[in-house]
ROLO-604034 format. One record per atom (N, C-alpha, C): residue number from 0; atom name; x, y, z negated. Coordinates in pm, 1 decimal. Each point is the difference from the previous one (the first is absolute). Layout:
% residues N
 resi name       px       py       pz
  NUM   CA        X        Y        Z
...
***
This chain:
% residues 80
 resi name       px       py       pz
    0    N   2900.0  -2226.4    487.4
    0   CA    -96.0    109.3    -38.7
    0    C     50.6     94.9   -125.9
    1    N     -3.2    127.6     17.8
    1   CA     55.0     91.8   -105.7
    1    C   -104.0     12.1   -112.7
    2    N     62.6     31.2   -108.1
    2   CA    -81.9     24.8   -119.4
    2    C    -71.8    146.2      0.3
    3    N   -119.9     -0.2    -26.6
    3   CA    -79.8    121.1      6.3
    3    C     48.4     86.2   -123.2
    4    N     38.3    121.5     11.2
    4   CA     39.7     93.2    -96.2
    4    C   -123.6     41.7    -84.2
    5    N     26.1     52.8   -121.0
    5   CA   -101.9     49.5    -75.7
    5    C    -50.0    122.9     55.1
    6    N     76.3     94.3     76.4
    6   CA    -54.6    111.3     74.7
    6    C    -98.6    -37.7     96.4
    7    N     36.3   -120.0     81.6
    7   CA   -101.3    -21.9     87.7
    7    C   -128.3    -59.1    -54.9
    8    N      4.5    -59.7   -109.6
    8   CA   -126.9    -39.5    -70.8
    8    C    -70.2    125.6    -47.6
    9    N     62.7     92.9    -48.3
    9   CA    -78.8    128.8    -54.1
    9    C    -51.2     74.1    107.8
   10    N     71.4      3.4    140.3
   10   CA    -56.4     50.2    106.3
   10    C   -126.2    -72.9     38.3
   11    N     -0.6   -129.7    -10.2
   11   CA   -111.7    -68.8     26.7
   11    C   -124.7     40.3    -78.7
   12    N     42.5      6.6   -128.6
   12   CA   -109.4     48.4    -94.0
   12    C    -56.7    138.2     27.6
   13    N     85.9     80.6     29.5
   13   CA    -45.6    134.0     59.7
   13    C    -90.1      0.6    124.4
   14    N     40.5    -85.9     95.5
   14   CA    -71.4      0.3    116.3
   14    C   -134.7    -66.6    -22.8
   15    N    -18.2    -96.7    -92.9
   15   CA   -122.0    -75.6    -27.4
   15    C    -70.1     38.3   -125.4
   16    N     26.2    122.7    -50.1
   16   CA    -43.0     27.6   -142.3
   16    C   -154.2     17.3    -23.0
   17    N    -57.8     39.9    103.6
   17   CA   -139.4     11.3     -5.0
   17    C    -74.3   -149.4    -26.1
   18    N     61.0    -87.7     96.3
   18   CA    -48.3   -135.2     -6.9
   18    C     37.6    -61.9   -140.5
   19    N    111.4     20.3    -37.7
   19   CA     60.2    -72.9   -131.0
   19    C    -71.5     66.1   -108.7
   20    N    -26.4    129.4     -3.5
   20   CA    -93.8     53.6   -117.2
   20    C   -120.3    -46.1     -5.6
   21    N    -76.1    -15.0    120.6
   21   CA   -130.9    -71.6      1.4
   21    C     -3.3   -129.4    -81.5
   22    N     96.0    -74.5     57.9
   22   CA      5.6   -147.0    -54.1
   22    C     40.7     -5.7   -140.5
   23    N     89.4     94.4    -65.0
   23   CA     34.2      1.1   -120.0
   23    C   -111.7     54.2    -99.6
   24    N    -62.0    105.4     62.6
   24   CA   -121.5     47.7    -58.2
   24    C   -113.6    -93.3    -32.4
   25    N    -27.5    -74.2    105.3
   25   CA    -81.5   -100.4     -3.0
   25    C     -4.7   -110.7    -96.7
   26    N    135.1    -43.5     -3.4
   26   CA     31.4   -106.7   -114.8
   26    C    -18.4     57.1   -122.1
   27    N     54.9    117.7    -33.4
   27   CA    -12.2     62.1   -134.9
   27    C   -148.5     17.7    -49.5
   28    N    -74.4     49.3    103.8
   28   CA   -146.2     18.9    -16.5
   28    C    -66.4   -120.1    -53.3
   29    N     19.9   -121.1     85.1
   29   CA    -56.8   -130.5    -34.6
   29    C     35.1    -42.7   -144.3
   30    N    120.9     22.4    -31.2
   30   CA     46.5    -48.1   -143.0
   30    C    -66.1     99.3   -107.0
   31    N     -7.6    128.8     22.2
   31   CA    -70.5     91.5    -86.0
   31    C   -151.0    -28.3     -9.2
   32    N    -65.8    -45.2    102.4
   32   CA   -127.7    -30.8      2.7
   32    C    -37.4   -130.2    -81.6
   33    N     88.2    -94.1     38.8
   33   CA    -17.1   -126.3    -85.3
   33    C     23.7     35.9   -144.8
   34    N     83.3     82.5    -49.6
   34   CA     30.5     39.8   -140.8
   34    C   -140.9     58.6    -47.9
   35    N    -62.8     77.4     76.6
   35   CA   -114.0     88.1    -45.0
   35    C   -114.0    -99.3    -32.4
   36    N     -3.2   -104.5     82.7
   36   CA   -111.5    -87.2     12.3
   36    C     27.9   -108.9   -120.0
   37    N    117.9    -20.3    -26.5
   37   CA     34.6   -114.7   -114.1
   37    C     17.3     61.5   -142.6
   38    N    -25.1    134.9    -17.2
   38   CA     35.7     61.8   -113.0
   38    C   -138.5     67.5    -51.3
   39    N     11.4     30.5   -133.5
   39   CA   -111.1     79.5    -57.2
   39    C     45.7     97.2    -97.3
   40    N    -73.0     85.9    -40.2
   40   CA     33.8    111.9   -100.3
   40    C     88.5     86.7     29.4
   41    N    110.2     46.4    -71.5
   41   CA    101.2     93.7     14.1
   41    C     85.4    -58.0    109.1
   42    N     38.8   -127.3     -3.8
   42   CA     84.9    -53.3    118.2
   42    C    -44.4     25.5    131.4
   43    N   -141.2    -16.9     18.6
   43   CA    -70.8     26.3    111.0
   43    C    -19.4    147.2     42.6
   44    N    -12.9     71.1    -91.1
   44   CA     18.0    155.9     24.8
   44    C    135.8     49.7     55.1
   45    N    114.2    -60.8    -61.7
   45   CA    127.0      9.9     47.3
   45    C     17.6    -34.5    148.3
   46    N    -46.8   -132.5     36.3
   46   CA      8.0    -37.3    105.6
   46    C    -98.8     73.3    107.9
   47    N    -98.4     57.8    -40.3
   47   CA    -78.7     80.1     92.1
   47    C     68.7    125.5     34.0
   48    N     69.0     61.8    -92.8
   48   CA     76.2    123.3     10.9
   48    C    117.5    -25.7     89.1
   49    N     71.4   -113.1    -16.2
   49   CA    106.3    -43.0     98.6
   49    C    -42.4     -9.3    130.0
   50    N   -134.1    -44.3     28.1
   50   CA    -57.7    -12.3    132.9
   50    C    -19.9    134.1     60.5
   51    N    -54.8     91.9    -75.4
   51   CA    -27.5    140.3     36.5
   51    C    137.3     60.5     47.0
   52    N     98.9    -16.0    -76.8
   52   CA    121.5     57.4     39.0
   52    C     62.6    -61.6    113.4
   53    N    -30.2   -136.4     26.0
   53   CA     50.6    -57.8    111.1
   53    C    -75.2     39.9    135.8
   54    N   -135.4     17.5    -23.3
   54   CA    -70.5     49.7    116.2
   54    C     56.0    140.5     47.0
   55    N     38.4     68.4    -96.4
   55   CA     39.9    144.8     33.1
   55    C    124.8     -1.6    114.3
   56    N     88.1   -112.5     -5.3
   56   CA    104.1     -3.0     83.6
   56    C    -33.4    -76.2    127.4
   57    N   -117.8    -42.2     22.1
   57   CA    -39.8    -83.0    117.5
   57    C     47.6     47.2    137.4
   58    N     -1.3    130.8     17.6
   58   CA     44.8     68.3    115.4
   58    C    133.7     52.6     -0.8
   59    N     82.1    -42.6    -94.0
   59   CA    138.9     69.3    -11.8
   59    C    109.7    -96.8     11.9
   60    N     13.9    -27.4    123.7
   60   CA    113.8   -117.5     11.5
   60    C    150.1     45.5    -64.0
   61    N     20.2    129.5    -23.9
   61   CA    130.7     41.9    -39.8
   61    C     10.6    -49.2   -142.2
   62    N   -107.5    -43.9    -63.8
   62   CA     10.7    -38.4   -127.7
   62    C     53.9   -149.2    -26.9
   63    N      6.2    -72.0    127.1
   63   CA     37.5   -128.5     -1.5
   63    C    169.9     -6.9     44.7
   64    N     33.3     96.2     64.1
   64   CA    135.7      7.0     45.2
   64    C    106.2    -40.5   -107.5
   65    N      8.8     71.2    -97.3
   65   CA     76.5    -35.6   -109.2
   65    C     17.4   -132.7    -59.9
   66    N   -129.4    -59.1    -39.9
   66   CA    -19.0   -138.9    -49.0
   66    C     56.8   -102.6    119.8
   67    N    -41.0     28.2    123.7
   67   CA     32.4    -95.8    100.8
   67    C    153.9      0.2     35.0
   68    N     72.1    124.1    -14.0
   68   CA    124.2     11.5     16.2
   68    C     83.3    -73.4   -108.8
   69    N    -54.8     29.4   -120.2
   69   CA     66.5    -67.0   -124.2
   69    C     -4.0   -143.5     14.8
   70    N   -120.1    -47.7     56.3
   70   CA     -9.5   -159.6     16.9
   70    C     77.1    -63.3     77.9
   71    N     19.3     86.6    119.5
   71   CA     97.8    -53.5    102.6
   71    C    152.3     -2.0    -44.1
   72    N     31.5    107.1    -87.7
   72   CA    133.7      3.5    -48.9
   72    C     17.5   -127.1    -93.9
   73    N    -87.3    -18.7    -87.7
   73   CA      2.6   -112.0    -85.9
   73    C     16.4   -129.5     65.0
   74    N    -87.2    -25.2    100.2
   74   CA     -1.6   -122.8     81.9
   74    C    141.1     -8.8     91.2
   75    N     41.1    108.7     46.9
   75   CA    129.5      2.1     82.2
   75    C    115.9    -45.3    -92.7
   76    N      2.7     70.6   -105.3
   76   CA    110.3    -38.1   -100.6
   76    C      5.0   -136.0    -45.4
   77    N   -129.3    -49.8    -25.0
   77   CA      0.0   -144.2    -46.4
   77    C     35.6   -105.3    106.3
   78    N    -13.2     39.2    118.6
   78   CA     20.6    -84.8     95.3
   78    C    136.9     29.9     84.7
   79    N     75.7    100.3    -43.7
   79   CA    119.9     34.4     70.9
   79    C    118.0   -100.5    -39.3
***
């Protein structure tokens, strides 16, 4: 079995970007919502603002490409 190249992994990210963005977005949303519910005062206000900003990228999968590719590079290098 041949080793998968980083370019193949990035192509896979590009092919599945919509799905991967939805998954990534939902995980971050859950984390932010937990923070909003677990905090009070100024910290809660900051968490609510972060949640509003996160909601603004809900339908923008291109915002996830960079972080996904960077994560793939880090994982690829760590396991090379």
